[in-house]
Every structure is written in structure tokens, then in C-alpha cells.
C-alpha positions in Angstrom: 75.5 47.4 114.3 75.2 51.2 113.7 77.0 52.3 116.9 80.0 50.0 116.1 80.2 51.2 112.5 79.9 54.8 113.5 82.6 54.4 116.2 85.0 53.0 113.6 84.2 55.8 111.2 84.6 58.5 113.9 88.0 57.0 114.9 89.1 56.9 111.3 88.0 60.4 110.4 90.8 62.4 112.1 93.3 60.4 110.1 91.7 61.4 106.8 92.1 65.2 107.3 95.0 66.4 105.3 96.2 70.0 105.1 97.7 71.0 101.8 99.9 74.2 101.6 98.6 77.0 99.3 101.0 77.9 96.6 100.8 81.2 94.8 102.6 82.5 91.8 105.5 84.9 92.7 104.4 88.6 93.2 100.7 87.7 92.7 98.1 89.2 95.1 96.7 86.9 97.8 93.2 85.8 96.6 91.7 86.3 100.2 93.2 89.6 101.2 94.0 91.2 97.8 97.5 92.1 99.1 100.7 91.4 97.3 103.3 89.4 99.2 105.2 92.7 100.0 102.1 94.1 101.7 101.3 91.1 104.0 103.9 92.0 106.6 107.2 90.6 107.7 107.7 87.0 108.5 110.8 86.0 110.5 113.6 84.6 108.3 115.4 83.7 111.4 115.1 80.0 112.1 113.2 79.5 115.4 112.8 76.2 117.3 111.3 74.8 120.5 112.1 72.0 122.9 109.5 70.8 125.4 108.2 68.2 127.7 104.6 67.5 128.6 102.3 65.0 130.1 98.8 63.9 129.1 96.2 62.1 131.2 92.8 61.1 130.0 89.7 59.4 131.3 87.2 60.5 128.7 88.4 64.1 128.6 92.2 64.6 128.1 94.4 67.2 129.7 97.9 68.1 128.7 100.4 70.3 130.6 104.1 71.0 130.3 106.9 73.4 129.8 109.5 74.2 127.2 111.9 76.7 125.7 111.5 78.8 122.6 114.8 79.5 120.8 114.1 82.8 118.9 116.6 85.4 117.5 119.5 84.0 119.4 117.7 84.0 122.8 115.9 81.4 124.9 112.4 82.1 126.2 110.6 79.8 128.7 107.0 78.9 128.1 104.2 76.7 129.6 101.7 74.5 127.8 98.2 73.6 129.0 95.0 72.4 127.3 93.4 69.2 126.1 90.6 67.6 124.1 88.0 64.9 124.3 88.1 61.1 123.8 91.3 60.3 125.6 92.2 57.4 127.9 95.5 56.7 129.6 98.7 58.5 130.5 101.7 59.5 128.4 104.9 61.5 128.9 106.2 63.4 125.9 109.6 65.0 125.1 109.9 66.8 121.8 111.5 69.4 119.6 110.1 71.4 116.7 110.5 74.2 114.3 108.5 77.4 114.6 107.3 78.9 111.3 105.9 82.4 110.4 106.8 83.9 113.8 107.4 87.6 112.9 107.3 88.9 116.5 107.9 87.3 119.9 104.4 88.2 121.1 102.8 86.1 118.3 104.1 82.9 120.0 101.6 83.3 122.9 98.3 81.9 121.9 95.9 79.0 121.4 97.2 76.3 119.0 94.8 73.7 117.4 95.4 70.3 115.9 93.5 67.1 115.1 95.1 64.1 116.6 94.6 60.3 116.7 96.9 58.1 118.6 97.4 54.8 120.3 100.5 53.9 122.3 101.7 51.3 124.7 105.3 51.5 126.0 107.3 54.0 123.9 107.2 55.4 120.4 107.5 58.5 118.3 104.9 61.0 117.1 104.6 64.2 115.0 102.1 67.0 115.0 101.5 70.4 113.2 99.8 73.1 115.3 98.7 76.6 114.3 97.6 79.5 116.4 95.4 82.6 115.8 98.4 84.6 114.4 99.3 82.0 111.8 102.3 80.8 113.7 102.9 77.1 113.0 104.7 74.5 115.1 106.1 71.4 113.4 106.7 69.0 116.2 108.6 65.7 116.6 108.0 63.8 119.8 109.2 60.8 121.8 106.3 59.3 123.7 106.2 56.8 126.6 103.2 55.4 128.5 99.9 53.8 127.6 97.2 56.0 125.8 94.5 55.9 123.2 92.7 58.9 121.9 91.2 60.8 118.9 90.3 64.4 119.2 90.6 68.0 118.3 93.3 69.4 120.6 93.4 72.9 121.9 96.7 73.8 123.6 97.6 77.2 125.1 101.2 78.2 124.9 102.2 81.1 127.2 105.6 82.7 127.6 106.7 83.0 131.2 107.7 86.6 132.0 110.2 86.2 134.9 111.9 83.1 133.4 111.8 84.6 129.9 113.6 87.7 131.2 116.3 85.7 133.0 116.9 83.4 129.9 117.0 86.4 127.6 119.5 88.2 129.8 122.0 85.3 129.5 
């Protein structure tokens, strides 16, 4: 009885985690850093977005890989995605788009992004995720999914700009 109850609880737990945005009064210092909003550094006011495709395969451990394009300051930059998590079974193909928030400099896009995820899919469907990297850059993703997959895990995905393709796209 205990293992079945624990498995149900463990599968439900990722769905319970909710992230609430912090709201501060205007021009008040940040309670963690003591800095006023003017001191915390520039954040890009330019809307940035990404489009991507990736695949995930799982047989206990899950692995995701793919590629995409970052649309930043009027230029396109190619990137690759790789990473994964635990407790994954099946195969899915994903195509998606998303907004990029708090990207002050292009070099802050490269990094390791984390998210908690729980999914089950057969056939096709849609999904959404919010990821954040070590620089505070957030990706708000909307996805179209096809395949058969079940999983619940903490995902770690590495996004890396591709130098030669980035230079070619930026030159256009």
C-alpha cells in the first residue's frame, strides 16, 4: 500500500509547485540586495522571442535535444538545446515558440535552464513551460507536442548559441 500511495503523491507533487512573482513598491530597495531598481542593472526593453524544435526520448532517464532561433534586437541567432531529467518514458517531438524576458545582454542567453515538469501525452497536444537560467533570463514557452510520453521530473536544459550560424544569421 505504501509504495502505491507514495508513487501517487510523487507524481502529484510537481503539479503543486507554483511560482508567484515578487511585487515591490515603486522605487523601493530590493529586500535581498538592498539596491534600488535603478541600481540593479539594465533589463532589455526590446521584446525578444524564440522558436524551436526538439525531441525527447525516455526509458527511465529522459534526454532532450534540439535547435532553434533567438530573435533579439532585430537579429536572429541560432542555438542548440540539450539536457534532460529522470522519470521519463516514451518519445515526443516538440515545436514551439516563446517570449524571452530579462535578457539584458546576448551572452546571458547561453546557460542552464531549469523547470519542474509533469506530462502525459498520446498522439498530439499542446504544452507550456517557464524556464529560468542562472542569469535570471526567463523563457515562457508554448509548445505543440506529438508522440507518446509520460514523465514527471526536474528538467535541466542547456541552451547554447551557435557561433558560426549566429554570425551568418546576424549578418543578414
